C-alpha positions as CSV (number, residue, x, y, z in Angstrom):
1,M,0.0,0.0,0.0
2,K,2.9,2.4,0.8
3,I,4.2,1.9,-2.7
4,Y,1.0,3.3,-4.2
5,H,1.2,6.3,-1.9
6,Y,4.7,7.1,-3.1
7,L,3.8,6.5,-6.7
8,F,0.7,8.7,-6.8
9,T,2.5,11.4,-4.9
10,F,5.4,11.4,-7.4
11,V,3.0,11.6,-10.3
12,F,1.2,14.5,-8.6
13,F,4.3,16.6,-8.1
14,I,5.6,15.8,-11.6
15,T,2.3,17.1,-13.0
16,C,2.6,20.3,-11.0
17,S,6.2,20.8,-12.2
18,L,5.1,20.8,-15.8
19,V,3.2,24.0,-15.3
20,Q,5.6,26.3,-17.1
21,A,3.8,27.3,-20.3
22,Q,0.1,27.6,-21.0
23,Y,-2.7,26.4,-18.8
24,W,-6.3,27.0,-17.7
25,I,-7.3,27.5,-14.1
26,G,-10.8,27.9,-12.6
27,I,-13.5,26.4,-10.4
28,K,-16.1,23.7,-11.1
29,G,-18.9,21.9,-9.3
30,G,-22.1,20.0,-9.8
31,P,-24.3,17.0,-8.8
32,S,-23.2,13.4,-8.3
33,L,-25.0,10.1,-8.4
34,I,-23.4,7.8,-5.8
35,T,-23.6,4.0,-6.0
36,H,-22.4,1.5,-3.4
37,D,-20.5,-1.7,-4.2
38,Y,-20.3,-4.2,-1.3
39,R,-17.6,-6.8,-1.1
40,Y,-20.0,-9.3,0.3
41,E,-23.4,-9.1,-1.5
42,T,-25.0,-11.0,1.3
43,Y,-25.3,-7.7,3.2
44,K,-27.9,-6.7,0.7
45,D,-29.9,-9.8,1.7
46,S,-30.7,-8.0,5.0
47,F,-30.7,-4.4,3.9
48,D,-32.0,-2.4,1.0
49,V,-29.2,0.0,0.1
50,A,-30.3,3.0,-2.1
51,N,-28.3,5.0,-4.5
52,N,-28.0,8.7,-3.6
53,Y,-27.6,12.1,-5.2
54,N,-25.0,14.5,-3.8
55,F,-22.6,17.2,-4.9
56,H,-18.9,18.1,-5.4
57,L,-17.1,21.5,-5.6
58,G,-13.5,22.4,-6.3
59,A,-10.6,23.9,-8.3
60,I,-9.3,22.8,-11.6
61,M,-6.0,23.3,-13.5
62,T,-5.3,22.1,-17.1
63,Y,-1.7,22.1,-18.4
64,V,-1.8,22.6,-22.2
65,A,1.0,20.4,-23.7
66,S,-0.2,20.9,-27.3
67,K,-3.4,21.5,-29.2
68,R,-4.2,17.8,-29.0
69,F,-3.0,16.8,-25.5
70,S,-3.2,18.2,-22.0
71,V,-3.0,17.2,-18.3
72,T,-5.8,18.1,-15.9
73,S,-5.5,18.0,-12.1
74,E,-8.2,19.0,-9.6
75,L,-8.7,19.5,-5.9
76,N,-12.3,18.9,-4.9
77,Y,-14.5,18.6,-1.9
78,E,-17.0,15.7,-2.3
79,R,-20.0,14.8,-0.2
80,R,-21.3,11.2,-0.5
81,S,-24.3,9.7,1.1
82,R,-25.7,6.2,1.7
83,T,-29.2,5.4,3.0
84,L,-30.4,1.9,3.9
85,A,-33.3,0.2,5.6
86,N,-33.4,-3.4,6.8
87,I,-35.8,-6.0,5.5
88,P,-37.8,-5.9,8.7
89,S,-38.7,-8.8,10.9
90,I,-42.1,-9.0,12.7
91,T,-41.1,-6.8,15.6
92,D,-38.0,-4.8,14.7
93,S,-37.0,-2.4,11.9
94,A,-34.0,-0.2,11.2
95,S,-32.8,2.6,8.9
96,S,-29.7,4.6,8.5
97,I,-28.3,7.7,6.7
98,F,-24.5,7.9,6.4
99,N,-22.8,11.0,5.0
100,T,-19.1,11.0,4.2
101,H,-16.9,14.0,3.3
102,Y,-13.9,13.7,1.0
103,L,-11.0,15.7,-0.3
104,T,-10.2,14.3,-3.8
105,S,-7.6,14.9,-6.5
106,P,-8.0,13.4,-10.0
107,I,-5.0,13.5,-12.3
108,L,-6.2,13.0,-15.9
109,L,-4.6,12.7,-19.4
110,Q,-6.8,14.6,-21.8
111,V,-7.2,14.4,-25.6
112,N,-8.7,17.5,-27.1
113,F,-10.6,18.1,-30.4
114,P,-10.3,21.9,-30.7
115,S,-12.7,24.1,-32.6
116,A,-14.5,27.4,-32.1
117,P,-16.7,28.2,-30.2
118,L,-17.0,24.5,-28.9
119,S,-14.0,22.3,-28.1
120,F,-14.6,18.7,-27.2
121,Y,-12.3,16.4,-25.2
122,V,-12.1,12.9,-23.5
123,N,-10.0,12.2,-20.5
124,A,-8.9,9.4,-18.1
125,G,-6.6,8.8,-15.2
126,I,-6.2,8.1,-11.5
127,K,-8.1,9.6,-8.6
128,L,-6.9,10.0,-5.0
129,N,-9.6,10.2,-2.2
130,Y,-8.9,11.2,1.4
131,W,-11.8,10.5,3.8
132,L,-12.1,13.7,6.0
133,A,-15.1,13.0,8.2
134,A,-18.5,11.4,8.4
135,T,-21.8,11.9,10.2
136,G,-24.9,9.7,10.4
137,T,-28.4,9.2,11.7
138,M,-29.7,5.8,12.8
139,Y,-33.1,4.5,13.9
140,T,-33.8,1.0,15.2
141,T,-36.8,-0.2,17.2
142,D,-34.8,-2.7,19.2
143,I,-33.1,0.1,21.2
144,G,-36.3,1.7,22.0
145,N,-35.9,1.0,25.7
146,N,-33.0,3.4,25.7
147,T,-34.1,6.0,23.2
148,G,-37.8,5.8,23.1
149,G,-37.6,4.7,19.5
150,E,-36.1,8.1,18.5
151,S,-33.3,8.5,15.9
152,I,-29.7,8.8,17.0
153,D,-27.5,11.4,15.4
154,Y,-23.8,10.8,15.6
155,T,-20.4,11.9,14.4
156,V,-17.7,9.5,13.2
157,V,-14.3,9.3,14.9
158,F,-11.5,7.1,13.7
159,D,-9.8,4.4,15.8
160,E,-10.9,5.7,19.2
161,I,-11.7,3.0,21.7
162,N,-13.5,5.3,24.2
163,S,-15.8,7.4,22.0
164,S,-18.4,9.7,23.5
165,Q,-22.2,9.2,23.5
166,K,-22.8,11.1,20.3
167,Q,-19.7,9.6,18.6
168,K,-19.2,6.3,16.8
169,S,-15.7,5.0,16.2
170,I,-14.7,3.2,13.0
171,M,-11.8,0.9,13.6
172,D,-9.3,0.2,10.8
173,A,-10.9,2.8,8.5
174,N,-9.3,3.2,5.1
175,R,-9.0,6.9,4.9
176,M,-6.7,7.1,1.8
177,Q,-8.6,5.5,-1.1
178,Y,-7.7,5.1,-4.8
179,G,-9.7,4.9,-7.9
180,L,-10.0,5.6,-11.7
181,S,-11.8,8.3,-13.6
182,A,-12.9,8.6,-17.2
183,G,-15.1,11.0,-19.0
184,A,-15.8,13.5,-21.7
185,G,-16.9,17.1,-22.0
186,F,-16.6,20.3,-23.9
187,Y,-15.5,23.9,-23.6
188,L,-17.5,26.9,-24.7
189,D,-15.6,30.1,-25.5
190,V,-17.1,33.2,-23.8
191,F,-16.3,36.9,-23.6
192,G,-12.7,38.0,-22.8
193,G,-11.1,34.8,-23.9
194,D,-12.4,32.8,-20.9
195,R,-14.2,29.4,-21.1
196,M,-17.2,27.6,-19.7
197,L,-16.6,24.0,-18.9
198,F,-19.2,21.1,-19.1
199,D,-17.8,17.8,-17.9
200,F,-19.3,14.3,-17.6
201,R,-17.3,11.7,-15.7
202,Y,-17.5,8.2,-14.2
203,N,-15.4,7.5,-11.1
204,Y,-14.6,4.0,-10.1
205,S,-13.3,3.4,-6.6
206,H,-10.8,0.7,-6.0
207,S,-10.7,0.9,-2.2
208,N,-13.2,0.0,0.5
209,L,-14.1,2.3,3.3
210,G,-12.8,-0.1,5.9
211,F,-10.8,-3.3,6.5
212,N,-13.5,-5.4,8.2
213,G,-12.7,-3.9,11.6
214,L,-16.0,-3.2,13.3
215,S,-16.3,-1.5,16.7
216,N,-19.0,-2.3,19.2
217,D,-20.6,1.1,18.3
218,F,-21.9,-0.4,15.1
219,E,-22.7,-4.0,16.1
220,N,-24.5,-4.0,19.4
221,M,-28.1,-4.0,18.1
222,L,-30.3,-6.9,16.8
223,S,-31.8,-5.3,13.7
224,Y,-28.9,-3.3,12.5
225,Y,-25.2,-3.8,12.0
226,E,-22.7,-1.9,9.8
227,N,-20.4,-3.1,7.1
228,F,-17.7,-0.8,5.8
229,E,-16.2,-3.2,3.3
230,Y,-17.8,-1.4,0.3
231,R,-16.8,1.1,-2.3
232,N,-18.4,4.3,-3.6
233,H,-18.7,4.7,-7.3
234,S,-20.0,7.9,-8.8
235,L,-21.3,9.6,-12.0
236,T,-20.7,13.3,-11.9
237,V,-21.8,16.3,-14.0
238,S,-19.8,19.5,-13.6
239,V,-20.0,23.1,-14.8
240,G,-17.0,25.3,-14.5
241,Y,-15.4,28.6,-15.4
242,L,-11.8,28.8,-16.6
243,L,-9.3,31.6,-17.1
244,F,-6.3,31.3,-19.4
245,Y,-2.8,32.0,-18.2
246,N,0.5,32.0,-20.2
247,S,3.5,31.9,-17.9
248,Q,6.0,32.5,-20.7
249,L,4.4,35.8,-21.6
250,K,4.2,36.6,-17.9
251,R,8.0,36.2,-17.5
252,K,8.5,38.6,-20.4
253,G,6.5,41.2,-18.5
254,S,3.2,41.0,-20.4
255,S,0.0,39.0,-20.3
256,S,-1.7,37.1,-23.0
257,I,-4.4,39.7,-23.1
258,K,-2.0,42.5,-23.7
259,Q,-0.3,40.5,-26.4
260,K,-3.6,40.2,-28.3
261,K,-4.2,44.0,-28.1
262,R,-0.7,44.7,-29.6
263,K,-1.4,42.4,-32.6
264,K,-4.6,44.2,-33.3
265,R,-2.9,47.6,-33.3
266,K,-0.5,46.5,-35.9
């Protein structure tokens, strides 16, 4: 696992070091469709796990290697949700909402098909995901003697043996997760030489949220138990706004906008 850490970190810094010519920088965000892939499908024999809609928001930078090829890197905040309800017995039922928060960084090789005013592209590459935090709400009738049948709101902590009453600890959580991304989209040229971005992408997660290490916080009830050996895949739609920057012209003491104006005067 450590080898993958070093490899992806090396690729990330190599990508950043290439930023010495022309590139686009901006912001992007949009909705996400989250799906859940369990290692052991028998978990779904006891619980109905629903797909969920959520969102992502972040910064994007695209290094322009040539008219045809470029490298895109991003730093995003992503919120992912999972809801489930057990297939109830005669007396007990359970439901749960689990919200996770991630800092993600895709690094993508992009192939461009330039034209005006629309430029199309396809891209693919790796995606790094760091699990920041999580919150949840849980309801089960078999703990009604302690809660009166009310829902329990909690905050997740990692690897803490003595968690507080409103905390639940995940033992052996897999906080650094890896995946692959692939997609397509197009740029729309707007006023002043800027661009609007429209991106469609599928994100495949290779890593589970946990390593089969459950704490008592998630397994001391009859009608509900948690399983963190699952992966979050997602389908995202993004809209962004990008600004062009030419570092070579900047080092000469002029911007790309000024250079265009001089050409018009001639």
